[in-house]
C-alpha positions in Angstrom: -8.1 1.9 -17.1 -6.4 2.2 -20.5 -3.0 1.7 -18.9 -4.2 -1.4 -17.0 -5.6 -2.9 -20.1 -2.4 -2.2 -22.0 -0.2 -3.8 -19.4 -2.5 -6.8 -19.0 -2.6 -7.4 -22.7 1.2 -7.4 -22.8 1.5 -9.7 -19.8 -0.9 -12.3 -21.1 0.7 -12.3 -24.5 4.3 -12.4 -23.3 3.7 -15.4 -21.0 1.0 -17.1 -23.2 -1.2 -17.2 -20.1 -4.8 -18.3 -20.1 -5.9 -15.0 -18.7 -5.4 -12.4 -16.0 -6.7 -9.4 -14.1 -5.6 -6.0 -12.8 -7.4 -4.0 -10.2 -6.4 -0.6 -8.9 -8.2 0.8 -5.9 -8.2 3.9 -3.8 -7.7 2.5 -0.2 -9.3 5.4 1.7 -12.6 5.4 -0.2 -12.8 1.9 -1.8 -13.4 3.4 -5.2 -11.9 1.4 -8.1 -9.6 3.3 -10.5 -9.1 0.4 -12.9 -10.8 -3.0 -13.3 -9.4 -5.1 -16.2 -9.6 -8.8 -17.2 -8.6 -11.2 -19.9 -9.8 -13.0 -21.9 -12.1 -10.4 -23.3 -14.9 -10.4 -25.8 -16.4 -8.0 -28.4 -20.0 -7.1 -27.3 -20.7 -6.2 -31.0 -19.7 -9.7 -32.1 -20.2 -11.8 -28.9 -21.4 -14.9 -30.7 -17.8 -15.7 -31.7 -16.6 -15.8 -28.1 -16.5 -18.6 -25.5 -19.5 -18.4 -23.2 -17.1 -18.5 -20.2 -15.5 -15.3 -21.3 -18.7 -13.4 -20.6 -18.0 -13.8 -16.8 -16.1 -11.1 -15.0 -13.3 -13.1 -13.2 -12.6 -10.3 -10.7 -16.1 -10.7 -9.2 -17.5 -14.0 -10.5 -14.6 -16.5 -10.2 -12.6 -17.7 -7.2 -9.1 -19.0 -6.9 -6.5 -20.0 -4.3 -4.4 -16.9 -3.9 -1.2 -18.4 -2.5 1.4 -16.5 -0.4 -0.2 -13.1 -0.7 -2.5 -14.4 2.0 0.4 -14.4 4.5 -0.1 -10.6 4.8 -3.5 -11.2 6.5 -2.2 -14.1 8.7 0.5 -11.8 10.0 -1.7 -8.8 10.4 -4.3 -10.7 12.4 -1.6 -12.2 14.7 -0.1 -8.7 15.3 -3.5 -7.2 16.0 -4.3 -9.9 18.5 -1.0 -9.7 20.2 -0.1 -13.4 19.5 3.1 -12.2 17.8 5.2 -9.0 17.8 7.7 -7.9 15.1 10.4 -9.3 17.5 9.0 -12.8 17.6 11.2 -15.5 16.1 10.9 -19.1 15.2 13.1 -21.9 14.1 12.6 -22.7 10.4 13.3 -26.3 9.6 12.2 -25.8 5.9 9.5 -28.5 6.2 7.0 -29.9 8.6 4.6 -32.8 8.8 1.0 -32.2 9.8 -1.8 -34.8 9.7 0.5 -37.1 7.7 1.2 -34.4 5.0 4.4 -32.6 4.3 4.5 -28.8 4.1 7.6 -27.2 2.6 8.9 -23.8 1.8 8.9 -23.2 -2.0 12.7 -22.9 -2.0 13.5 -25.7 0.4 15.1 -27.9 -2.3 17.6 -25.1 -3.3 18.0 -23.3 0.0 17.2 -25.8 2.8 16.2 -24.6 6.3 16.7 -21.0 7.3 17.0 -21.6 11.1 16.2 -18.7 13.4 13.9 -16.4 11.5 11.9 -13.3 12.2 8.3 -12.4 11.4 9.6 -10.1 8.7 11.5 -13.0 7.1 8.2 -14.8 6.6 7.2 -12.2 4.0 10.8 -11.5 2.7 11.4 -15.2 1.9 7.7 -16.3 1.6 8.1 -19.0 4.2 5.2 -21.4 4.4 6.5 -22.8 7.6 6.5 -19.3 9.1 2.9 -18.8 8.1 1.9 -22.1 9.8 3.9 -21.1 12.9 1.9 -17.8 13.1 -1.5 -19.5 12.5 -0.8 -22.0 15.3 0.1 -19.2 17.6 -3.3 -17.7 16.9 -5.3 -20.9 17.1 -8.0 -22.1 14.7 -10.9 -19.9 15.9 -9.0 -16.7 16.1 -7.4 -17.2 12.7 -10.8 -17.9 11.1 -12.2 -14.8 12.8 -9.7 -12.5 11.2 -10.1 -14.2 7.8 -13.8 -13.3 8.0 -13.2 -9.8 9.3 -11.1 -9.1 6.3 -14.1 -9.9 4.1 -13.2 -13.4 2.8 -16.1 -15.7 2.3 -18.6 -12.8 1.8 -19.6 -10.6 -1.1 -18.0 -7.2 -1.2 -21.2 -5.4 -2.2 -19.7 -3.7 -5.2 -23.0 -3.6 -7.0 -22.0 -5.5 -10.1 -24.3 -8.3 -11.2 -23.5 -11.9 -10.4 -20.8 -11.2 -7.7 -19.9 -14.4 -5.8 -18.2 -14.9 -2.4 -15.0 -16.6 -1.7 -14.9 -20.2 -0.3 -13.6 -20.6 3.2 -15.6 -23.7 4.0 -12.5 -25.7 4.9 -12.0 -23.5 8.0 -14.5 -25.7 9.8 -14.4 -27.4 13.2 -14.7 -30.8 11.3 -11.5 -30.2 9.4 -8.0 -31.3 10.5 -5.3 -28.8 11.5 -3.8 -29.1 8.0 -6.7 -27.2 6.5 -6.0 -24.2 8.7 -2.2 -24.5 8.2 -2.4 -24.4 4.4 -5.0 -21.5 4.5 -2.4 -19.5 6.4 -0.4 -19.3 3.2 -3.3 -19.1 0.8 -3.9 -22.7 -0.3 -7.1 -24.7 0.4 -9.3 -21.6 0.5 -10.4 -19.5 -2.4 -11.1 -15.8 -2.9 -12.3 -13.5 -5.6 -9.7 -11.0 -6.8 -12.0 -8.2 -5.7 -12.2 -9.6 -2.1 -8.4 -9.8 -2.1 -7.6 -6.3 -3.2 -10.3 -4.9 -0.9 -8.6 -6.7 2.1 -5.2 -5.3 0.9 -6.7 -1.8 0.9 -7.9 -2.4 4.5 -4.2 -3.0 5.4 -3.2 0.1 3.4 -5.7 2.5 4.9 -5.0 1.6 8.6 -7.4 -1.2 9.2 -10.8 -0.3 7.8 -12.7 -2.5 5.3 -14.5 -0.3 2.7 -17.2 -1.2 0.2 -15.6 -1.2 -3.2 -17.5 0.7 -5.9 -17.4 1.7 -9.5 -20.5 4.0 -9.6 -19.2 7.6 -9.4 -22.5 8.7 -7.9 -21.9 6.7 -4.8 -20.0 7.9 -1.7 -17.5 5.9 0.4 -19.0 3.4 2.8 -17.3 1.7 5.7 -18.1 -2.0 6.1 -16.3 -2.5 9.5 -13.0 -1.9 11.4 -10.8 -5.0 10.9 -7.5 -4.4 12.8 -5.7 -1.6 14.6 -3.7 1.0 12.8 -0.6 -0.2 14.8 -1.0 -3.7 13.4 -1.2 -2.4 9.8 1.8 -0.2 10.3 3.9 -3.1 11.5 2.9 -5.4 8.7 3.4 -2.6 6.1 7.0 -2.2 7.3 7.5 -5.9 6.8 6.0 -5.7 3.2 8.3 -2.7 2.4 11.3 -4.8 3.7 10.2 -7.6 1.4 10.1 -5.3 -1.6 13.4 -3.7 -0.7 15.2 -7.0 -0.4 13.7 -8.5 -3.6 14.3 -5.2 -5.5 12.1 -6.0 -8.5 9.2 -3.8 -7.5 11.3 -0.9 -6.1 10.6 2.6 -7.4 13.2 5.3 -6.7 12.0 7.8 -4.1 9.1 5.7 -2.9 8.5 3.1 -0.2 6.5 0.3 -1.8 4.7 -2.3 0.1 4.0 -5.6 -1.7 3.8 -9.4 -1.6 4.0 -12.1 -4.2 2.0 -15.3 -4.5 2.5 -18.3 -6.7 -0.2 -20.9 -6.1 -0.7 -24.3 -7.7 -4.0 -24.8 -9.5 -6.2 -27.5 -7.9 -6.8 -30.7 -9.9 -10.6 -30.9 -9.7 -10.7 -34.2 -11.5 -8.2 -36.3 -9.6 -7.8 -34.3 -6.4 -4.6 -32.6 -5.2 -2.9 -30.0 -7.4 -1.7 -29.7 -10.9 1.7 -28.3 -11.9 0.1 -25.2 -13.4 0.3 -22.0 -11.3 -1.5 -18.7 -10.8 0.8 -15.7 -10.1 -0.5 -12.8 -8.0 1.1 -9.6 -6.7 -0.6 -7.2 -4.3 0.9 -3.9 -3.2 0.3 -0.3 -2.4 2.2 3.0 -2.5 3.4 5.3 -1.1 3.7 3.0 2.0 3.5 5.9 4.5 0.2 7.3 3.0 -1.1 5.0 0.3 -2.8 6.6 -2.6 -3.6 3.3 -4.4 -3.5 -0.4 -4.0 -2.9 -2.8 -6.9 -3.7 -6.5 -7.6 -2.2 -8.2 -10.6 -3.1 -11.8 -11.4 -1.8 -14.0 -14.2 -3.5 -17.4 -14.9 -1.3 -20.3 -15.8 1.6 -18.7 -17.5 3.5 -20.9 -19.9 6.6 -22.5 -18.2 5.0 -22.3 -14.7 6.9 -19.0 -14.0 7.2 -17.6 -10.5 5.3 -14.4 -9.7 8.6 -12.5 -9.3 9.3 -12.9 -13.0 5.9 -12.1 -14.4 3.5 -9.9 -12.3 6.0 -8.0 -10.2 7.6 -6.1 -13.1 4.0 -5.4 -14.3 3.1 -4.1 -10.9 6.1 -1.7 -10.9 5.0 -0.5 -14.4 1.4 0.4 -13.3 2.6 1.8 -10.0 5.0 4.2 -11.7 2.3 5.2 -14.1 -0.2 5.9 -11.2 2.3 7.8 -9.1 3.0 10.0 -12.1 -0.6 10.3 -13.1 -1.6 11.6 -9.7 1.6 13.5 -9.2 2.3 11.8 -5.9 5.3 13.3 -4.1 8.1 10.9 -3.0 8.0 9.5 0.5 11.5 8.0 0.6 14.1 10.7 0.2 17.4 9.1 -0.7 20.8 10.6 -0.2 22.7 11.6 -3.4 26.1 9.9 -4.0 28.9 11.4 -1.9 26.6 13.1 0.6 
């Protein structure tokens, strides 16, 4: 907890962000090892703080998570057999749906990627790929998996005032664009706790656990979400994404992770502002995860990408946790010359 608080303080200060959160969870049990948020307040001098700061944003505020949601889109599609790791699609970089344009974040600099794999969707964070997968699944099946992962319902953590995420746009009345953007985490909203709990379900082989902070409680299964085989396949894709991006890599360990950089909605005028929220979710060691981590940074100055802000912070807390619990390496690398 102290290390999470220290890293979060540094992150918010460095990027002059409005706030942020770090959650560390044990995937097998659901127990929370750290739960930190900023801005904070002094309970001994609370009258000097903003009333809004009294809320716990990990359980009482929702936000659009962005591309981290692609993990659940792919896991559901793998579990249902609508795709396999060998499935490919042709990336054109952009697509038009219901009169609106969907683009990959790097389309202006990179252009279309052409023939692409399911793993490429996570490696290059391809919005077009997430839409391809969602359309393979169909609206009803996609929504079913979103709900099975716990989105749109309270986690049951037992902390006062917990709210549920908002998935109301996944409605029969909505156009296809609502489901397409949800596939890459825009247009639906989650609590950070919902999000890390769903990540832990991927990490532990497909079981949604009730998160808890009360040490007198015992682990409690909510439901089975997906098969172990589906989580194994998507974990391999997440590890590949980390290996190619390199920023979150830790020597000797296979790390599974995914970034998300989501634009903040403009609640006054509609659409989105230029401000962003950075998120990183991950777990380690990938073969037998001891912990999962969520790091969220609200509106960093300069509209930074998650790879610049929260990914280095994830690596820092992951290294600390691996050392703290003395977790043995799961990726033995050959020494030079051998």
